[in-house]
PDB file of N, CA, C, O and CB in Angstrom:
ATOM      1  N   MET A   1      28.033  14.415   7.346  1.00  0.00           N
ATOM      2  CA  MET A   1      26.682  14.942   7.181  1.00  0.00           C
ATOM      3  C   MET A   1      25.935  14.113   6.146  1.00  0.00           C
ATOM      4  O   MET A   1      26.508  13.701   5.137  1.00  0.00           O
ATOM      5  CB  MET A   1      26.715  16.433   6.765  1.00  0.00           C
ATOM      6  N   PRO A   2      24.673  13.876   6.397  1.00  0.00           N
ATOM      7  CA  PRO A   2      23.890  13.100   5.430  1.00  0.00           C
ATOM      8  C   PRO A   2      23.544  13.897   4.181  1.00  0.00           C
ATOM      9  O   PRO A   2      23.411  15.120   4.225  1.00  0.00           O
ATOM     10  CB  PRO A   2      22.617  12.604   6.077  1.00  0.00           C
ATOM     11  N   SER A   3      23.403  13.189   3.074  1.00  0.00           N
ATOM     12  CA  SER A   3      22.949  13.774   1.815  1.00  0.00           C
ATOM     13  C   SER A   3      21.432  13.659   1.746  1.00  0.00           C
ATOM     14  O   SER A   3      20.846  12.694   2.235  1.00  0.00           O
ATOM     15  CB  SER A   3      23.619  13.074   0.589  1.00  0.00           C
ATOM     16  N   TYR A   4      20.810  14.652   1.135  1.00  0.00           N
ATOM     17  CA  TYR A   4      19.350  14.705   1.024  1.00  0.00           C
ATOM     18  C   TYR A   4      18.938  14.863  -0.428  1.00  0.00           C
ATOM     19  O   TYR A   4      19.693  15.360  -1.263  1.00  0.00           O
ATOM     20  CB  TYR A   4      18.778  15.858   1.869  1.00  0.00           C
ATOM     21  N   ILE A   5      17.716  14.425  -0.703  1.00  0.00           N
ATOM     22  CA  ILE A   5      17.079  14.624  -2.001  1.00  0.00           C
ATOM     23  C   ILE A   5      15.639  15.070  -1.759  1.00  0.00           C
ATOM     24  O   ILE A   5      15.104  14.901  -0.663  1.00  0.00           O
ATOM     25  CB  ILE A   5      17.129  13.317  -2.871  1.00  0.00           C
ATOM     26  N   VAL A   6      15.022  15.638  -2.787  1.00  0.00           N
ATOM     27  CA  VAL A   6      13.593  15.931  -2.724  1.00  0.00           C
ATOM     28  C   VAL A   6      12.934  15.201  -3.882  1.00  0.00           C
ATOM     29  O   VAL A   6      13.486  15.128  -4.980  1.00  0.00           O
ATOM     30  CB  VAL A   6      13.308  17.481  -2.782  1.00  0.00           C
ATOM     31  N   ASN A   7      11.768  14.670  -3.632  1.00  0.00           N
ATOM     32  CA  ASN A   7      11.001  13.975  -4.655  1.00  0.00           C
ATOM     33  C   ASN A   7      10.407  15.006  -5.616  1.00  0.00           C
ATOM     34  O   ASN A   7       9.682  15.907  -5.194  1.00  0.00           O
ATOM     35  CB  ASN A   7       9.883  13.097  -4.015  1.00  0.00           C
ATOM     36  N   ARG A   8      10.714  14.872  -6.904  1.00  0.00           N
ATOM     37  CA  ARG A   8      10.176  15.793  -7.916  1.00  0.00           C
ATOM     38  C   ARG A   8       8.657  15.639  -8.051  1.00  0.00           C
ATOM     39  O   ARG A   8       7.969  16.578  -8.454  1.00  0.00           O
ATOM     40  CB  ARG A   8      10.854  15.546  -9.282  1.00  0.00           C
ATOM     41  N   ASN A   9       8.140  14.460  -7.714  1.00  0.00           N
ATOM     42  CA  ASN A   9       6.696  14.206  -7.774  1.00  0.00           C
ATOM     43  C   ASN A   9       6.081  14.527  -6.417  1.00  0.00           C
ATOM     44  O   ASN A   9       6.632  14.174  -5.374  1.00  0.00           O
ATOM     45  CB  ASN A   9       6.397  12.725  -8.182  1.00  0.00           C
ATOM     46  N   SER A  10       4.960  15.184  -6.444  1.00  0.00           N
ATOM     47  CA  SER A  10       4.298  15.519  -5.182  1.00  0.00           C
ATOM     48  C   SER A  10       3.460  14.355  -4.672  1.00  0.00           C
ATOM     49  O   SER A  10       3.048  13.476  -5.428  1.00  0.00           O
ATOM     50  CB  SER A  10       3.418  16.759  -5.355  1.00  0.00           C
ATOM     51  N   GLN A  11       3.228  14.379  -3.385  1.00  0.00           N
ATOM     52  CA  GLN A  11       2.338  13.436  -2.727  1.00  0.00           C
ATOM     53  C   GLN A  11       0.898  13.844  -3.048  1.00  0.00           C
ATOM     54  O   GLN A  11       0.689  14.936  -3.576  1.00  0.00           O
ATOM     55  CB  GLN A  11       2.591  13.398  -1.177  1.00  0.00           C
ATOM     56  N   PRO A  12      -0.095  13.015  -2.750  1.00  0.00           N
ATOM     57  CA  PRO A  12      -1.492  13.397  -3.021  1.00  0.00           C
ATOM     58  C   PRO A  12      -1.902  14.726  -2.371  1.00  0.00           C
ATOM     59  O   PRO A  12      -2.778  15.422  -2.884  1.00  0.00           O
ATOM     60  CB  PRO A  12      -2.418  12.301  -2.535  1.00  0.00           C
ATOM     61  N   ASN A  13      -1.266  15.079  -1.239  1.00  0.00           N
ATOM     62  CA  ASN A  13      -1.613  16.344  -0.574  1.00  0.00           C
ATOM     63  C   ASN A  13      -0.832  17.534  -1.132  1.00  0.00           C
ATOM     64  O   ASN A  13      -0.993  18.657  -0.655  1.00  0.00           O
ATOM     65  CB  ASN A  13      -1.360  16.230   0.921  1.00  0.00           C
ATOM     66  N   GLY A  14       0.014  17.298  -2.141  1.00  0.00           N
ATOM     67  CA  GLY A  14       0.762  18.376  -2.774  1.00  0.00           C
ATOM     68  C   GLY A  14       2.176  18.564  -2.266  1.00  0.00           C
ATOM     69  O   GLY A  14       2.934  19.341  -2.846  1.00  0.00           O
ATOM     70  N   ASP A  15       2.556  17.873  -1.192  1.00  0.00           N
ATOM     71  CA  ASP A  15       3.903  17.995  -0.636  1.00  0.00           C
ATOM     72  C   ASP A  15       4.938  17.275  -1.488  1.00  0.00           C
ATOM     73  O   ASP A  15       4.658  16.233  -2.081  1.00  0.00           O
ATOM     74  CB  ASP A  15       3.936  17.449   0.781  1.00  0.00           C
ATOM     75  N   HIS A  16       6.128  17.840  -1.540  1.00  0.00           N
ATOM     76  CA  HIS A  16       7.291  17.203  -2.147  1.00  0.00           C
ATOM     77  C   HIS A  16       8.167  16.769  -0.983  1.00  0.00           C
ATOM     78  O   HIS A  16       8.715  17.611  -0.271  1.00  0.00           O
ATOM     79  CB  HIS A  16       8.063  18.174  -3.152  1.00  0.00           C
ATOM     80  N   GLU A  17       8.306  15.461  -0.783  1.00  0.00           N
ATOM     81  CA  GLU A  17       9.005  14.949   0.396  1.00  0.00           C
ATOM     82  C   GLU A  17      10.516  15.028   0.255  1.00  0.00           C
ATOM     83  O   GLU A  17      11.081  14.727  -0.796  1.00  0.00           O
ATOM     84  CB  GLU A  17       8.597  13.519   0.660  1.00  0.00           C
ATOM     85  N   VAL A  18      11.155  15.443   1.349  1.00  0.00           N
ATOM     86  CA  VAL A  18      12.607  15.498   1.454  1.00  0.00           C
ATOM     87  C   VAL A  18      13.058  14.252   2.207  1.00  0.00           C
ATOM     88  O   VAL A  18      12.548  13.947   3.285  1.00  0.00           O
ATOM     89  CB  VAL A  18      13.087  16.811   2.175  1.00  0.00           C
ATOM     90  N   HIS A  19      14.025  13.535   1.623  1.00  0.00           N
ATOM     91  CA  HIS A  19      14.529  12.282   2.192  1.00  0.00           C
ATOM     92  C   HIS A  19      16.044  12.324   2.356  1.00  0.00           C
ATOM     93  O   HIS A  19      16.747  12.983   1.590  1.00  0.00           O
ATOM     94  CB  HIS A  19      14.131  11.093   1.309  1.00  0.00           C
ATOM     95  N   LYS A  20      16.536  11.610   3.368  1.00  0.00           N
ATOM     96  CA  LYS A  20      17.959  11.304   3.444  1.00  0.00           C
ATOM     97  C   LYS A  20      18.220  10.216   2.398  1.00  0.00           C
ATOM     98  O   LYS A  20      17.339   9.404   2.115  1.00  0.00           O
ATOM     99  CB  LYS A  20      18.393  10.840   4.909  1.00  0.00           C
ATOM    100  N   LEU A  21      19.411  10.201   1.832  1.00  0.00           N
ATOM    101  CA  LEU A  21      19.722   9.161   0.847  1.00  0.00           C
ATOM    102  C   LEU A  21      19.708   7.769   1.455  1.00  0.00           C
ATOM    103  O   LEU A  21      19.635   6.782   0.723  1.00  0.00           O
ATOM    104  CB  LEU A  21      21.073   9.424   0.221  1.00  0.00           C
ATOM    105  N   SER A  22      19.777   7.668   2.774  1.00  0.00           N
ATOM    106  CA  SER A  22      19.740   6.370   3.447  1.00  0.00           C
ATOM    107  C   SER A  22      18.314   5.887   3.730  1.00  0.00           C
ATOM    108  O   SER A  22      18.135   4.805   4.289  1.00  0.00           O
ATOM    109  CB  SER A  22      20.515   6.448   4.745  1.00  0.00           C
ATOM    110  N   CYS A  23      17.309   6.665   3.356  1.00  0.00           N
ATOM    111  CA  CYS A  23      15.911   6.315   3.632  1.00  0.00           C
ATOM    112  C   CYS A  23      15.498   5.058   2.873  1.00  0.00           C
ATOM    113  O   CYS A  23      15.938   4.822   1.747  1.00  0.00           O
ATOM    114  CB  CYS A  23      14.984   7.481   3.260  1.00  0.00           C
ATOM    115  N   THR A  24      14.657   4.268   3.500  1.00  0.00           N
ATOM    116  CA  THR A  24      14.139   3.057   2.865  1.00  0.00           C
ATOM    117  C   THR A  24      12.946   3.353   1.960  1.00  0.00           C
ATOM    118  O   THR A  24      12.440   2.453   1.290  1.00  0.00           O
ATOM    119  CB  THR A  24      13.743   2.041   3.924  1.00  0.00           C
ATOM    120  N   ARG A  25      12.496   4.599   1.938  1.00  0.00           N
ATOM    121  CA  ARG A  25      11.318   4.970   1.146  1.00  0.00           C
ATOM    122  C   ARG A  25      11.644   6.024   0.087  1.00  0.00           C
ATOM    123  O   ARG A  25      10.848   6.928  -0.167  1.00  0.00           O
ATOM    124  CB  ARG A  25      10.215   5.487   2.062  1.00  0.00           C
ATOM    125  N   LEU A  26      12.814   5.898  -0.522  1.00  0.00           N
ATOM    126  CA  LEU A  26      13.226   6.848  -1.554  1.00  0.00           C
ATOM    127  C   LEU A  26      12.387   6.693  -2.817  1.00  0.00           C
ATOM    128  O   LEU A  26      11.952   5.589  -3.147  1.00  0.00           O
ATOM    129  CB  LEU A  26      14.707   6.663  -1.885  1.00  0.00           C
ATOM    130  N   PRO A  27      12.162   7.794  -3.520  1.00  0.00           N
ATOM    131  CA  PRO A  27      11.481   7.695  -4.821  1.00  0.00           C
ATOM    132  C   PRO A  27      12.437   7.091  -5.851  1.00  0.00           C
ATOM    133  O   PRO A  27      13.629   6.933  -5.587  1.00  0.00           O
ATOM    134  CB  PRO A  27      10.974   9.099  -5.298  1.00  0.00           C
ATOM    135  N   ASP A  28      11.904   6.760  -7.017  1.00  0.00           N
ATOM    136  CA  ASP A  28      12.734   6.256  -8.110  1.00  0.00           C
ATOM    137  C   ASP A  28      13.837   7.268  -8.417  1.00  0.00           C
ATOM    138  O   ASP A  28      13.621   8.473  -8.288  1.00  0.00           O
ATOM    139  CB  ASP A  28      11.873   5.976  -9.379  1.00  0.00           C
ATOM    140  N   PRO A  29      15.014   6.794  -8.822  1.00  0.00           N
ATOM    141  CA  PRO A  29      16.120   7.710  -9.112  1.00  0.00           C
ATOM    142  C   PRO A  29      15.763   8.844 -10.085  1.00  0.00           C
ATOM    143  O   PRO A  29      16.266   9.957  -9.938  1.00  0.00           O
ATOM    144  CB  PRO A  29      17.268   6.929  -9.672  1.00  0.00           C
ATOM    145  N   ALA A  30      14.923   8.582 -11.052  1.00  0.00           N
ATOM    146  CA  ALA A  30      14.550   9.618 -12.016  1.00  0.00           C
ATOM    147  C   ALA A  30      13.742  10.750 -11.375  1.00  0.00           C
ATOM    148  O   ALA A  30      13.660  11.846 -11.930  1.00  0.00           O
ATOM    149  CB  ALA A  30      13.752   9.001 -13.152  1.00  0.00           C
ATOM    150  N   ASN A  31      13.153  10.487 -10.217  1.00  0.00           N
ATOM    151  CA  ASN A  31      12.314  11.475  -9.542  1.00  0.00           C
ATOM    152  C   ASN A  31      13.026  12.183  -8.393  1.00  0.00           C
ATOM    153  O   ASN A  31      12.383  12.890  -7.617  1.00  0.00           O
ATOM    154  CB  ASN A  31      11.070  10.813  -9.023  1.00  0.00           C
ATOM    155  N   ARG A  32      14.328  12.007  -8.273  1.00  0.00           N
ATOM    156  CA  ARG A  32      15.088  12.614  -7.178  1.00  0.00           C
ATOM    157  C   ARG A  32      15.825  13.866  -7.642  1.00  0.00           C
ATOM    158  O   ARG A  32      16.495  13.861  -8.674  1.00  0.00           O
ATOM    159  CB  ARG A  32      16.085  11.606  -6.600  1.00  0.00           C
ATOM    160  N   MET A  33      15.689  14.935  -6.865  1.00  0.00           N
ATOM    161  CA  MET A  33      16.486  16.135  -7.096  1.00  0.00           C
ATOM    162  C   MET A  33      17.455  16.250  -5.915  1.00  0.00           C
ATOM    163  O   MET A  33      17.019  16.377  -4.771  1.00  0.00           O
ATOM    164  CB  MET A  33      15.573  17.433  -7.241  1.00  0.00           C
ATOM    165  N   PRO A  34      18.754  16.206  -6.179  1.00  0.00           N
ATOM    166  CA  PRO A  34      19.713  16.271  -5.082  1.00  0.00           C
ATOM    167  C   PRO A  34      19.693  17.630  -4.384  1.00  0.00           C
ATOM    168  O   PRO A  34      19.556  18.675  -5.019  1.00  0.00           O
ATOM    169  CB  PRO A  34      21.111  15.977  -5.597  1.00  0.00           C
ATOM    170  N   LEU A  35      19.832  17.582  -3.067  1.00  0.00           N
ATOM    171  CA  LEU A  35      19.882  18.804  -2.258  1.00  0.00           C
ATOM    172  C   LEU A  35      21.250  18.999  -1.609  1.00  0.00           C
ATOM    173  O   LEU A  35      21.505  20.040  -1.004  1.00  0.00           O
ATOM    174  CB  LEU A  35      18.800  18.767  -1.180  1.00  0.00           C
ATOM    175  N   GLY A  36      22.126  18.012  -1.730  1.00  0.00           N
ATOM    176  CA  GLY A  36      23.445  18.108  -1.122  1.00  0.00           C
ATOM    177  C   GLY A  36      23.460  17.613   0.305  1.00  0.00           C
ATOM    178  O   GLY A  36      22.489  17.033   0.790  1.00  0.00           O
ATOM    179  N   GLU A  37      24.583  17.849   0.976  1.00  0.00           N
ATOM    180  CA  GLU A  37      24.752  17.422   2.368  1.00  0.00           C
ATOM    181  C   GLU A  37      24.280  18.531   3.305  1.00  0.00           C
ATOM    182  O   GLU A  37      24.511  19.716   3.070  1.00  0.00           O
ATOM    183  CB  GLU A  37      26.237  17.057   2.661  1.00  0.00           C
ATOM    184  N   HIS A  38      23.613  18.105   4.371  1.00  0.00           N
ATOM    185  CA  HIS A  38      23.085  19.055   5.360  1.00  0.00           C
ATOM    186  C   HIS A  38      23.253  18.472   6.758  1.00  0.00           C
ATOM    187  O   HIS A  38      23.155  17.262   6.957  1.00  0.00           O
ATOM    188  CB  HIS A  38      21.584  19.382   5.080  1.00  0.00           C
ATOM    189  N   ALA A  39      23.508  19.350   7.718  1.00  0.00           N
ATOM    190  CA  ALA A  39      23.650  18.934   9.109  1.00  0.00           C
ATOM    191  C   ALA A  39      22.309  18.511   9.702  1.00  0.00           C
ATOM    192  O   ALA A  39      22.263  17.719  10.643  1.00  0.00           O
ATOM    193  CB  ALA A  39      24.257  20.063   9.938  1.00  0.00           C
ATOM    194  N   SER A  40      21.210  19.045   9.145  1.00  0.00           N
ATOM    195  CA  SER A  40      19.878  18.686   9.649  1.00  0.00           C
ATOM    196  C   SER A  40      18.869  18.740   8.514  1.00  0.00           C
ATOM    197  O   SER A  40      19.121  19.315   7.455  1.00  0.00           O
ATOM    198  CB  SER A  40      19.445  19.630  10.803  1.00  0.00           C
ATOM    199  N   CYS A  41      17.729  18.130   8.761  1.00  0.00           N
ATOM    200  CA  CYS A  41      16.683  18.140   7.745  1.00  0.00           C
ATOM    201  C   CYS A  41      16.123  19.535   7.530  1.00  0.00           C
ATOM    202  O   CYS A  41      15.616  19.830   6.447  1.00  0.00           O
ATOM    203  CB  CYS A  41      15.567  17.191   8.132  1.00  0.00           C
ATOM    204  N   SER A  42      16.202  20.396   8.526  1.00  0.00           N
ATOM    205  CA  SER A  42      15.613  21.732   8.379  1.00  0.00           C
ATOM    206  C   SER A  42      16.288  22.538   7.279  1.00  0.00           C
ATOM    207  O   SER A  42      15.604  23.245   6.539  1.00  0.00           O
ATOM    208  CB  SER A  42      15.701  22.491   9.692  1.00  0.00           C
ATOM    209  N   THR A  43      17.601  22.453   7.149  1.00  0.00           N
ATOM    210  CA  THR A  43      18.269  23.196   6.081  1.00  0.00           C
ATOM    211  C   THR A  43      18.020  22.535   4.726  1.00  0.00           C
ATOM    212  O   THR A  43      17.954  23.221   3.706  1.00  0.00           O
ATOM    213  CB  THR A  43      19.782  23.293   6.357  1.00  0.00           C
ATOM    214  N   ALA A  44      17.882  21.209   4.709  1.00  0.00           N
ATOM    215  CA  ALA A  44      17.558  20.511   3.461  1.00  0.00           C
ATOM    216  C   ALA A  44      16.154  20.894   2.991  1.00  0.00           C
ATOM    217  O   ALA A  44      15.946  21.140   1.803  1.00  0.00           O
ATOM    218  CB  ALA A  44      17.662  18.977   3.649  1.00  0.00           C
ATOM    219  N   VAL A  45      15.206  20.945   3.901  1.00  0.00           N
ATOM    220  CA  VAL A  45      13.838  21.335   3.538  1.00  0.00           C
ATOM    221  C   VAL A  45      13.810  22.794   3.076  1.00  0.00           C
ATOM    222  O   VAL A  45      13.105  23.128   2.124  1.00  0.00           O
ATOM    223  CB  VAL A  45      12.871  21.129   4.738  1.00  0.00           C
ATOM    224  N   ALA A  46      14.562  23.652   3.737  1.00  0.00           N
ATOM    225  CA  ALA A  46      14.610  25.061   3.330  1.00  0.00           C
ATOM    226  C   ALA A  46      15.132  25.185   1.897  1.00  0.00           C
ATOM    227  O   ALA A  46      14.620  25.991   1.119  1.00  0.00           O
ATOM    228  CB  ALA A  46      15.502  25.879   4.299  1.00  0.00           C
ATOM    229  N   LYS A  47      16.139  24.397   1.548  1.00  0.00           N
ATOM    230  CA  LYS A  47      16.659  24.438   0.177  1.00  0.00           C
ATOM    231  C   LYS A  47      15.618  23.906  -0.798  1.00  0.00           C
ATOM    232  O   LYS A  47      15.429  24.479  -1.871  1.00  0.00           O
ATOM    233  CB  LYS A  47      17.964  23.621   0.062  1.00  0.00           C
ATOM    234  N   ALA A  48      14.939  22.818  -0.441  1.00  0.00           N
ATOM    235  CA  ALA A  48      13.908  22.250  -1.313  1.00  0.00           C
ATOM    236  C   ALA A  48      12.760  23.229  -1.533  1.00  0.00           C
ATOM    237  O   ALA A  48      12.182  23.263  -2.620  1.00  0.00           O
ATOM    238  CB  ALA A  48      13.372  20.948  -0.720  1.00  0.00           C
ATOM    239  N   LYS A  49      12.422  24.026  -0.520  1.00  0.00           N
ATOM    240  CA  LYS A  49      11.312  24.983  -0.629  1.00  0.00           C
ATOM    241  C   LYS A  49      11.590  26.080  -1.643  1.00  0.00           C
ATOM    242  O   LYS A  49      10.658  26.745  -2.095  1.00  0.00           O
ATOM    243  CB  LYS A  49      11.027  25.608   0.723  1.00  0.00           C
ATOM    244  N   LYS A  50      12.867  26.288  -2.018  1.00  0.00           N
ATOM    245  CA  LYS A  50      13.184  27.280  -3.042  1.00  0.00           C
ATOM    246  C   LYS A  50      12.634  26.839  -4.401  1.00  0.00           C
ATOM    247  O   LYS A  50      12.290  27.670  -5.241  1.00  0.00           O
ATOM    248  CB  LYS A  50      14.711  27.503  -3.126  1.00  0.00           C
ATOM    249  N   THR A  51      12.557  25.526  -4.602  1.00  0.00           N
ATOM    250  CA  THR A  51      12.007  24.980  -5.846  1.00  0.00           C
ATOM    251  C   THR A  51      10.567  24.525  -5.661  1.00  0.00           C
ATOM    252  O   THR A  51       9.711  24.763  -6.514  1.00  0.00           O
ATOM    253  CB  THR A  51      12.861  23.814  -6.340  1.00  0.00           C
ATOM    254  N   TYR A  52      10.313  23.869  -4.540  1.00  0.00           N
ATOM    255  CA  TYR A  52       8.985  23.328  -4.240  1.00  0.00           C
ATOM    256  C   TYR A  52       8.503  23.928  -2.916  1.00  0.00           C
ATOM    257  O   TYR A  52       8.848  23.407  -1.855  1.00  0.00           O
ATOM    258  CB  TYR A  52       9.013  21.755  -4.168  1.00  0.00           C
ATOM    259  N   PRO A  53       7.720  25.004  -2.948  1.00  0.00           N
ATOM    260  CA  PRO A  53       7.291  25.661  -1.709  1.00  0.00           C
ATOM    261  C   PRO A  53       6.556  24.746  -0.733  1.00  0.00           C
ATOM    262  O   PRO A  53       6.474  25.058   0.455  1.00  0.00           O
ATOM    263  CB  PRO A  53       6.411  26.816  -2.044  1.00  0.00           C
ATOM    264  N   THR A  54       6.027  23.636  -1.205  1.00  0.00           N
ATOM    265  CA  THR A  54       5.296  22.718  -0.324  1.00  0.00           C
ATOM    266  C   THR A  54       6.176  21.574   0.172  1.00  0.00           C
ATOM    267  O   THR A  54       5.654  20.569   0.655  1.00  0.00           O
ATOM    268  CB  THR A  54       4.084  22.152  -1.049  1.00  0.00           C
ATOM    269  N   ALA A  55       7.498  21.704   0.064  1.00  0.00           N
ATOM    270  CA  ALA A  55       8.395  20.636   0.524  1.00  0.00           C
ATOM    271  C   ALA A  55       8.201  20.379   2.010  1.00  0.00           C
ATOM    272  O   ALA A  55       7.932  21.297   2.785  1.00  0.00           O
ATOM    273  CB  ALA A  55       9.865  20.996   0.236  1.00  0.00           C
ATOM    274  N   ASP A  56       8.342  19.118   2.391  1.00  0.00           N
ATOM    275  CA  ASP A  56       8.125  18.673   3.769  1.00  0.00           C
ATOM    276  C   ASP A  56       9.034  17.469   4.008  1.00  0.00           C
ATOM    277  O   ASP A  56       9.321  16.714   3.079  1.00  0.00           O
ATOM    278  CB  ASP A  56       6.606  18.311   4.036  1.00  0.00           C
ATOM    279  N   GLY A  57       9.481  17.291   5.232  1.00  0.00           N
ATOM    280  CA  GLY A  57      10.339  16.162   5.559  1.00  0.00           C
ATOM    281  C   GLY A  57       9.597  14.841   5.534  1.00  0.00           C
ATOM    282  O   GLY A  57       8.406  14.782   5.840  1.00  0.00           O
ATOM    283  N   CYS A  58      10.295  13.790   5.173  1.00  0.00           N
ATOM    284  CA  CYS A  58       9.741  12.434   5.198  1.00  0.00           C
ATOM    285  C   CYS A  58       9.438  12.041   6.644  1.00  0.00           C
ATOM    286  O   CYS A  58      10.248  12.279   7.539  1.00  0.00           O
ATOM    287  CB  CYS A  58      10.727  11.414   4.544  1.00  0.00           C
ATOM    288  N   ALA A  59       8.290  11.450   6.864  1.00  0.00           N
ATOM    289  CA  ALA A  59       7.888  11.036   8.209  1.00  0.00           C
ATOM    290  C   ALA A  59       8.797   9.941   8.762  1.00  0.00           C
ATOM    291  O   ALA A  59       8.865   9.760   9.978  1.00  0.00           O
ATOM    292  CB  ALA A  59       6.444  10.552   8.199  1.00  0.00           C
ATOM    293  N   TYR A  60       9.491   9.214   7.902  1.00  0.00           N
ATOM    294  CA  TYR A  60      10.314   8.083   8.341  1.00  0.00           C
ATOM    295  C   TYR A  60      11.774   8.456   8.568  1.00  0.00           C
ATOM    296  O   TYR A  60      12.355   8.066   9.580  1.00  0.00           O
ATOM    297  CB  TYR A  60      10.237   6.976   7.326  1.00  0.00           C
ATOM    298  N   CYS A  61      12.377   9.205   7.645  1.00  0.00           N
ATOM    299  CA  CYS A  61      13.808   9.509   7.785  1.00  0.00           C
ATOM    300  C   CYS A  61      14.077  10.926   8.275  1.00  0.00           C
ATOM    301  O   CYS A  61      15.188  11.226   8.709  1.00  0.00           O
ATOM    302  CB  CYS A  61      14.505   9.301   6.466  1.00  0.00           C
ATOM    303  N   SER A  62      13.076  11.801   8.211  1.00  0.00           N
ATOM    304  CA  SER A  62      13.226  13.187   8.661  1.00  0.00           C
ATOM    305  C   SER A  62      12.011  13.635   9.458  1.00  0.00           C
ATOM    306  O   SER A  62      11.394  14.647   9.127  1.00  0.00           O
ATOM    307  CB  SER A  62      13.442  14.120   7.465  1.00  0.00           C
ATOM    308  N   PRO A  63      11.655  12.888  10.513  1.00  0.00           N
ATOM    309  CA  PRO A  63      10.413  13.176  11.239  1.00  0.00           C
ATOM    310  C   PRO A  63      10.396  14.559  11.898  1.00  0.00           C
ATOM    311  O   PRO A  63       9.325  15.134  12.092  1.00  0.00           O
ATOM    312  CB  PRO A  63      10.193  12.123  12.293  1.00  0.00           C
ATOM    313  N   ALA A  64      11.566  15.095  12.243  1.00  0.00           N
ATOM    314  CA  ALA A  64      11.600  16.427  12.863  1.00  0.00           C
ATOM    315  C   ALA A  64      11.127  17.505  11.896  1.00  0.00           C
ATOM    316  O   ALA A  64      10.728  18.589  12.322  1.00  0.00           O
ATOM    317  CB  ALA A  64      13.014  16.752  13.350  1.00  0.00           C
ATOM    318  N   CYS A  65      11.170  17.218  10.603  1.00  0.00           N
ATOM    319  CA  CYS A  65      10.769  18.199   9.586  1.00  0.00           C
ATOM    320  C   CYS A  65       9.457  17.820   8.903  1.00  0.00           C
ATOM    321  O   CYS A  65       9.038  18.476   7.950  1.00  0.00           O
ATOM    322  CB  CYS A  65      11.866  18.343   8.539  1.00  0.00           C
ATOM    323  N   HIS A  66       8.816  16.774   9.384  1.00  0.00           N
ATOM    324  CA  HIS A  66       7.537  16.342   8.810  1.00  0.00           C
ATOM    325  C   HIS A  66       6.424  17.106   9.528  1.00  0.00           C
ATOM    326  O   HIS A  66       6.171  16.892  10.713  1.00  0.00           O
ATOM    327  CB  HIS A  66       7.338  14.778   8.946  1.00  0.00           C
ATOM    328  N   LYS A  67       5.769  17.995   8.790  1.00  0.00           N
ATOM    329  CA  LYS A  67       4.764  18.869   9.404  1.00  0.00           C
ATOM    330  C   LYS A  67       3.327  18.468   9.113  1.00  0.00           C
ATOM    331  O   LYS A  67       2.418  18.848   9.851  1.00  0.00           O
ATOM    332  CB  LYS A  67       4.974  20.267   8.944  1.00  0.00           C
ATOM    333  N   ARG A  68       3.108  17.698   8.040  1.00  0.00           N
ATOM    334  CA  ARG A  68       1.720  17.386   7.662  1.00  0.00           C
ATOM    335  C   ARG A  68       1.451  15.912   7.747  1.00  0.00           C
ATOM    336  O   ARG A  68       0.338  15.470   7.464  1.00  0.00           O
ATOM    337  CB  ARG A  68       1.419  17.878   6.257  1.00  0.00           C
TER     338      ARG A  68
END
């Protein structure tokens, strides 16, 4: 199962992006909050939403969970 992180910094629209650790568009290490391993981006985003209600999947590595 892939490992996921959420960006502690929000995007201009307020979203905190959830990325697979293999993503080519990861934030700086200091801005990553680990989410652990997940079978899909949907459970990773659900975990991120507990801290960041505006969490959303990365359009590049988690397009199935990218809503905005």
